[in-house]
C-alpha positions in Angstrom: -18.8 -7.5 -8.0 -18.5 -3.7 -7.9 -14.9 -2.5 -8.3 -14.3 1.1 -8.8 -11.6 2.4 -11.2 -10.5 5.8 -10.0 -7.6 8.0 -9.2 -5.6 6.3 -6.5 -5.6 7.8 -3.0 -1.8 7.0 -3.0 1.1 6.7 -5.3 3.9 4.1 -5.4 7.4 5.0 -6.5 9.1 3.3 -9.5 11.5 1.6 -7.0 8.5 0.2 -5.0 6.7 -0.9 -8.2 9.8 -2.7 -9.4 10.1 -4.6 -6.1 6.4 -5.6 -6.3 6.8 -6.9 -9.8 9.9 -8.8 -8.7 8.0 -10.4 -5.8 5.1 -11.4 -8.1 7.5 -13.0 -10.5 9.2 -15.0 -7.8 5.9 -16.1 -6.3 4.5 -16.9 -9.7 1.3 -15.4 -8.4 -1.9 -16.0 -10.3 -2.8 -13.2 -12.7 -5.7 -12.3 -10.3 -3.3 -11.1 -7.5 -2.8 -7.4 -7.0 -1.0 -5.2 -4.4 -3.4 -4.2 -1.6 -2.4 -1.3 0.6 -4.6 -1.0 3.7 -4.8 0.5 7.2 -6.0 -1.3 10.3 -6.3 -0.7 14.0 -3.1 -1.6 15.9 0.5 -0.7 16.3 1.9 1.6 19.0 0.3 4.7 17.5 -3.3 3.4 17.0 -3.3 2.6 13.2 -0.9 0.4 11.2 -0.2 0.0 7.5 -0.4 -3.3 5.7 0.6 -4.5 2.2 -0.3 -7.8 0.8 -1.1 -9.6 -2.5 -4.8 -10.1 -2.8 -7.8 -10.4 -5.1 -10.2 -7.6 -5.9 -13.1 -7.3 -3.6 -16.5 -5.5 -3.8 -16.0 -1.7 -3.3 -12.3 -1.7 -3.9 -10.7 1.3 -5.4 -8.4 0.1 -8.2 -5.6 2.1 -9.8 -2.4 1.4 -11.8 0.9 2.9 -11.0 4.2 2.0 -12.8 2.5 -1.1 -14.3 1.3 -2.4 -10.8 -2.4 -2.6 -10.0 -3.0 -1.2 -6.5 -6.1 -2.1 -4.5 -7.4 0.0 -1.6 -10.6 -0.4 0.4 -12.7 2.8 0.8 -12.0 3.1 4.6 -8.2 2.8 4.1 -8.3 5.2 1.2 -9.5 7.9 3.5 -6.5 7.4 5.7 -4.0 7.0 2.8 -5.0 10.0 0.7 -1.9 11.6 -0.7 0.5 8.9 0.6 3.6 7.7 -1.2 4.7 4.1 -1.0 8.5 3.6 -1.5 10.9 0.7 -1.1 14.4 0.8 0.4 17.0 -1.9 0.4 19.4 -0.2 2.7 21.1 -2.4 5.3 19.6 -0.6 8.2 16.1 0.1 6.9 15.0 -2.2 4.2 11.4 -2.7 3.2 8.4 -0.7 2.1 8.0 2.8 3.6 4.8 4.9 3.5 5.0 8.6 3.7 1.5 9.8 4.8 0.8 13.5 4.9 -2.3 12.8 7.1 -0.3 11.1 9.9 -0.1 13.4 12.9 2.1 11.1 14.9 4.2 8.1 13.8 6.0 5.5 15.8 9.8 4.9 15.5 9.4 1.9 13.2 7.3 3.9 10.7 4.7 1.1 10.5 2.0 2.7 12.6 0.5 6.2 12.8 -2.2 8.4 14.3 -4.4 10.6 12.1 
């Protein structure tokens, strides 16, 4: 398997990393599970963000941020370059939020974008 260790195309905040670590502890995930941040077609703006726990795959870009290993496939990395993943637990807008400087348009929910 070819996995590339390199500078991450994105960063995650300490608050987001703390929430990821908490989720991994609650799930008692196997040590081979990592945070995958990806982009796929869909959503009301054409592309949508996804976050999941996953295993490393061939060609993945792997980075570590605040003690969390982050996986990104090469295609998603191009769309996510310079992005910041944060977490909010506000009553009106809880969840992960991605600030993407490459997004030209975003939808109202913030989960999809156009680049």
